C-alpha positions in Angstrom: 15.1 -11.3 -18.5 11.7 -12.5 -17.3 12.1 -11.7 -13.5 13.6 -8.3 -14.1 10.7 -7.3 -16.3 8.0 -9.1 -14.4 5.7 -6.0 -14.1 5.8 -5.1 -17.7 5.4 -8.7 -19.0 2.6 -9.4 -16.5 0.9 -6.1 -17.6 1.0 -7.2 -21.3 -0.1 -10.7 -20.5 -3.0 -9.8 -18.2 -4.1 -6.9 -20.4 -4.8 -9.5 -23.0 -6.6 -11.6 -20.4 -8.9 -8.8 -19.1 -9.7 -7.4 -22.5 -10.0 -10.5 -24.6 -10.5 -13.5 -22.4 -13.1 -12.5 -20.0 -15.2 -9.7 -18.6 -15.3 -9.5 -14.8 -18.9 -8.2 -14.8 -20.0 -11.1 -17.0 -18.1 -13.5 -14.8 -19.7 -12.3 -11.5 -23.1 -12.3 -13.2 -22.8 -16.1 -13.1 -23.3 -16.1 -9.3 -26.8 -16.8 -8.1 -27.3 -14.2 -5.3 -29.8 -16.5 -3.6 -27.5 -19.5 -3.7 -24.6 -17.2 -2.4 -26.8 -16.1 0.5 -27.6 -19.8 1.3 -23.8 -20.6 1.5 -23.2 -17.6 3.8 -26.3 -17.8 5.9 -25.1 -20.1 8.7 -22.0 -18.1 9.2 -23.8 -14.8 9.2 -26.4 -16.0 11.7 -23.7 -17.0 14.2 -22.0 -13.7 13.6 -25.2 -11.7 14.1 -26.0 -13.5 17.4 -22.6 -12.6 18.7 -22.8 -9.0 17.4 -26.3 -8.3 18.8 -25.3 -9.5 22.2 -22.0 -7.7 22.4 -23.4 -4.3 21.2 -26.6 -4.6 23.4 -24.5 -5.4 26.5 -22.3 -2.4 25.7 -25.0 0.2 25.0 -28.0 -0.9 26.9 -27.1 -3.8 29.3 -29.9 -3.1 31.8 -32.6 -3.0 29.2 -31.2 -5.9 27.2 -30.9 -8.2 30.3 -34.4 -7.3 31.4 -36.1 -8.0 28.1 -38.4 -11.0 28.0 -37.0 -14.1 26.4 -39.8 -13.9 23.8 -38.6 -10.5 22.6 -35.0 -11.7 22.3 -36.3 -14.8 20.4 -38.1 -12.5 18.0 -34.9 -10.6 17.3 -33.3 -14.0 16.5 -36.2 -15.0 14.2 -36.0 -11.6 12.5 -32.3 -12.1 12.0 -33.0 -15.5 10.4 -35.6 -14.0 8.1 -33.6 -10.9 7.1 -30.2 -12.5 6.6 -31.1 -14.1 3.2 -32.6 -10.8 2.0 -29.6 -8.8 3.1 -27.1 -11.1 1.4 -29.1 -11.5 -1.7 -29.6 -7.8 -2.2 -26.0 -7.0 -1.4 -24.7 -9.6 -3.9 -27.0 -8.2 -6.6 -25.7 -4.7 -6.0 -22.1 -6.0 -6.0 -22.7 -7.7 -9.4 -24.0 -4.5 -10.9 -20.9 -2.6 -9.6 -18.2 -5.2 -9.5 -15.9 -3.1 -11.7 -16.1 -0.4 -9.0 -14.9 -2.7 -6.2 -12.1 -4.8 -7.9 -9.4 -4.0 -10.5 -8.6 -7.5 -11.8 -5.6 -6.3 -13.9 -4.0 -4.4 -11.1 -4.6 -7.4 -8.8 -3.0 -9.9 -11.1 0.0 -7.7 -12.1 0.7 -6.9 -8.4 0.6 -10.6 -7.5 3.3 -11.2 -10.2 5.4 -8.2 -9.0 5.2 -9.4 -5.4 6.1 -13.0 -6.4 8.2 -12.9 -9.6 8.3 -16.7 -9.5 4.7 -16.7 -10.8 5.7 -14.9 -14.0 8.6 -17.2 -14.5 6.3 -20.2 -13.9 3.8 -19.0 -16.5 6.4 -18.5 -19.2 8.3 -21.7 -18.3 5.3 -23.9 -18.4 3.5 -22.3 -21.3 6.7 -22.1 -23.4 8.3 -25.4 -22.1 8.6 -27.0 -25.5 9.8 -23.7 -27.1 12.6 -23.4 -24.6 13.6 -27.0 -25.3 13.6 -26.2 -29.0 15.8 -23.1 -28.4 18.3 -25.3 -26.5 18.3 -28.0 -29.2 18.5 -25.5 -32.0 21.9 -24.6 -30.9 23.0 -28.1 -31.8 21.1 -28.4 -35.0 21.8 -25.0 -36.5 25.3 -24.9 -34.9 26.2 -28.2 -36.6 24.9 -27.0 -39.9 26.7 -23.7 -39.9 29.7 -25.3 -38.3 30.1 -27.5 -41.3 30.1 -24.3 -43.5 32.6 -22.7 -41.1 34.9 -25.8 -41.4 34.8 -25.6 -45.2 35.8 -22.0 -45.1 38.6 -22.7 -42.6 39.9 -25.5 -44.8 40.5 -23.1 -47.7 41.2 -19.9 -45.8 42.6 -20.2 -42.2 43.2 -16.7 -41.2 43.2 -16.2 -37.4 40.0 -14.0 -37.4 37.9 -16.6 -39.2 37.0 -18.8 -36.2 35.9 -15.9 -33.9 34.1 -14.2 -36.8 32.4 -17.3 -37.9 31.5 -18.2 -34.3 29.9 -14.9 -33.9 27.9 -15.3 -37.1 26.9 -18.9 -36.2 25.7 -17.8 -32.8 23.8 -14.8 -34.1 22.1 -16.7 -37.0 21.3 -19.7 -34.7 19.4 -17.6 -32.1 17.7 -15.5 -34.8 16.4 -18.5 -36.6 15.3 -20.3 -33.4 13.3 -17.3 -32.3 11.9 -16.8 -35.8 10.5 -20.3 -36.3 8.9 -20.2 -32.8 6.6 -17.3 -33.7 6.5 -17.3 -37.5 4.7 -17.6 -39.7 1.7 -16.3 -37.8 -0.8 -18.1 -40.0 -0.3 -21.6 -41.5 1.3 -21.5 -44.9 1.5 -24.3 -47.4 4.9 -24.4 -49.1 5.4 -27.2 -51.6 3.0 -29.4 -49.7 4.6 -28.6 -46.3 2.5 -26.6 -43.8 4.6 -24.0 -42.0 3.4 -22.5 -38.8 5.1 -21.0 -35.7 6.0 -23.8 -33.3 4.4 -21.9 -30.4 1.3 -21.0 -32.4 0.7 -24.6 -33.4 0.2 -25.5 -29.7 -2.5 -22.9 -29.0 -5.0 -25.3 -27.4 -2.3 -26.9 -25.3 -0.9 -23.6 -24.1 -4.4 -22.3 -23.4 -5.0 -25.1 -21.0 -1.7 -24.6 -19.2 -2.1 -20.8 -19.0 -5.7 -21.1 -17.6 -4.6 -23.7 -15.1 -1.7 -21.7 -13.7 -3.5 -18.4 -13.6 -6.5 -19.8 -11.8 -4.6 -21.9 -9.3 -1.8 -19.5 -8.5 -3.1 -15.9 -9.2 -6.8 -15.5 -9.9 -8.0 -17.6 -7.0 -11.3 -16.9 -5.2 -9.4 -16.1 -2.0 -7.1 -13.6 -3.8 -10.1 -11.9 -5.5 -11.9 -11.4 -2.2 -8.7 -10.2 -0.5 -8.3 -7.6 -3.4 -11.9 -6.6 -2.8 -11.4 -6.2 0.9 -7.9 -4.5 0.8 -7.4 -3.3 -2.7 -7.4 0.3 -4.0 -11.2 0.1 -4.6 -12.0 -1.3 -1.2 -13.5 2.0 -0.1 -16.3 1.6 -2.7 -16.9 -2.0 -1.5 -17.2 -1.0 2.1 -19.4 2.0 1.3 -21.8 -0.4 -0.5 -21.6 -3.0 2.3 -22.3 -0.3 4.9 -25.4 0.9 3.1 -26.9 -2.6 3.0 -25.8 -3.4 6.6 -27.5 -0.3 8.1 -30.8 -1.3 6.5 -30.3 -4.9 7.7 -29.5 -3.8 11.3 -32.5 -1.3 11.3 -34.8 -4.2 10.5 -33.3 -6.5 13.1 -33.8 -4.1 16.0 -37.1 -2.6 14.8 -39.1 -4.3 17.5 -37.0 -3.0 20.4 -36.4 0.4 18.9 -39.1 2.2 20.8 -37.9 0.8 24.2 -34.2 1.4 23.3 -34.8 5.0 22.2 -36.8 5.7 25.3 -34.1 4.2 27.5 -31.0 5.8 25.8 -32.2 8.6 23.5 -32.2 8.7 19.7 -28.6 9.8 19.4 -27.3 6.9 21.5 -29.6 4.5 19.6 -28.2 5.7 16.3 -24.7 5.3 17.7 -25.5 1.7 18.8 -26.9 0.9 15.3 -23.7 2.3 13.7 -21.6 0.2 16.1 -23.6 -2.9 15.2 -23.2 -2.3 11.5 -19.4 -1.6 11.9 -18.9 -5.0 13.7 -20.8 -6.8 10.9 -18.6 -5.1 8.2 -15.4 -5.8 10.1 -16.3 -9.4 10.6 -17.6 -10.3 7.1 -14.0 -11.0 5.8 -13.7 -13.7 8.5 -16.7 -15.7 7.2 -16.5 -15.1 3.4 -14.5 -18.3 3.0 -17.8 -20.2 3.4 -18.7 -19.0 -0.1 -15.4 -20.0 -1.8 -16.5 -23.5 -3.0 -19.7 -22.3 -4.6 -18.1 -19.2 -6.1 -15.3 -21.3 -7.6 -17.9 -23.6 -9.2 -20.2 -20.8 -10.4 -17.5 -18.5 -11.9 -15.7 -21.4 -13.7 -13.0 -19.0 -14.8 -10.5 -21.6 -15.8 -12.8 -23.1 -18.5 -13.7 -19.6 -19.7 -10.0 -18.5 -20.0 -9.1 -21.8 -21.7 -11.8 -21.7 -24.3 -11.5 -18.0 -25.1 -7.7 -18.2 -25.3 -7.8 -21.2 -27.7 -10.1 -19.2 -30.0 -7.9 -16.1 -30.2 -6.4 -15.1 -33.6 -2.8 -16.1 -33.9 -1.6 -12.5 -33.9 -3.1 -12.0 -30.4 -2.3 -15.4 -29.1 1.5 -14.9 -29.6 1.3 -12.1 -27.1 1.1 -14.7 -24.3 4.8 -15.7 -24.7 6.4 -13.4 -27.2 6.7 -10.4 -24.8 9.3 -12.5 -22.9 11.6 -12.3 -26.0 10.3 -9.4 -28.2 11.7 -6.4 -26.4 15.1 -8.1 -25.7 15.2 -10.1 -28.9 18.2 -8.3 -30.2 20.0 -8.8 -26.8 19.3 -12.6 -27.0 20.6 -12.7 -30.6 23.6 -10.6 -29.8 24.4 -12.8 -26.8 24.4 -15.8 -29.1 26.8 -14.1 -31.3 29.1 -13.1 -28.4 29.1 -16.7 -27.0 29.8 -18.0 -30.5 32.8 -15.6 -30.9 34.2 -16.7 -27.5 33.9 -20.3 -28.6 35.7 -19.4 -31.8 38.6 -17.8 -29.8 38.8 -20.9 -27.6 39.0 -23.1 -30.7 41.7 -21.0 -32.2 44.0 -21.1 -29.2 43.3 -24.7 -28.1 43.1 -26.5 -31.4 45.1 -24.4 -33.8 47.7 -22.5 -31.7 
């Protein structure tokens, strides 16, 4: 059931996560733009050194090779000075518009659709004890109702009794097993005994498991940046990056601009500036991994999801696992009945034929 409905179940599950457990704008606001720029600075400096040389050799090789060493050094110094400002301002802008560059729900649901094993893993690990209970309940409830069935058979042994009783035992067993997992929603004191859904009693434990799996398998820093670079909203991200990069490049080559324009013309110079910005934009995904460690530490999503999830009302918390059963609950109960009937038929022909 779970793999065949991975997209729908993941949609329900991650809709809960993105609406109740965290806000992506609030999460990204935890990043310190200056610290982010420090983490990225070395990689960007090496990248800019390569880009400046490549583009200059392509568009103005004669002028570039004839420039005094001091002028080239000034370009390098300017690069060093402007890199921090470029990265800091870009990250601030991205924080303000993060919802325009990444769709977290779409990203997480798509990851589950592409790899249905992840959905199965979430439900298996979060509901591990409940699945064990369902298996064991077949013995407990089956034995109890089997005793009743035996008593009926002792006094009335019509051939239809065993299949019919088997169907009822299987039906009632699965119904009760699913019922006690998710009901009652809130703790109820009945004659000194506190009744509460088995799954719901483990809210804190399940919250820890859910947060760990999601952050290790789905909502990773690498996956988030990949979604930003290649997702449906990537056009917004690259438009934002291009705007900041053009300003950055303009400042880098400000000192040689008069000579460059005189040598190649303003149109060619504008083309060269665009080519330089394009190379920076295309290469940024190759060095973004230098920010992963700091980003993981700063966002701290696992702790956020765990804490918020453990504080959810029971009615909302049951939405983590219940979707795996709810829509097909009748099918599961009916299947129990059918299997019970089959066992009844086998009993009739093997033991009482």
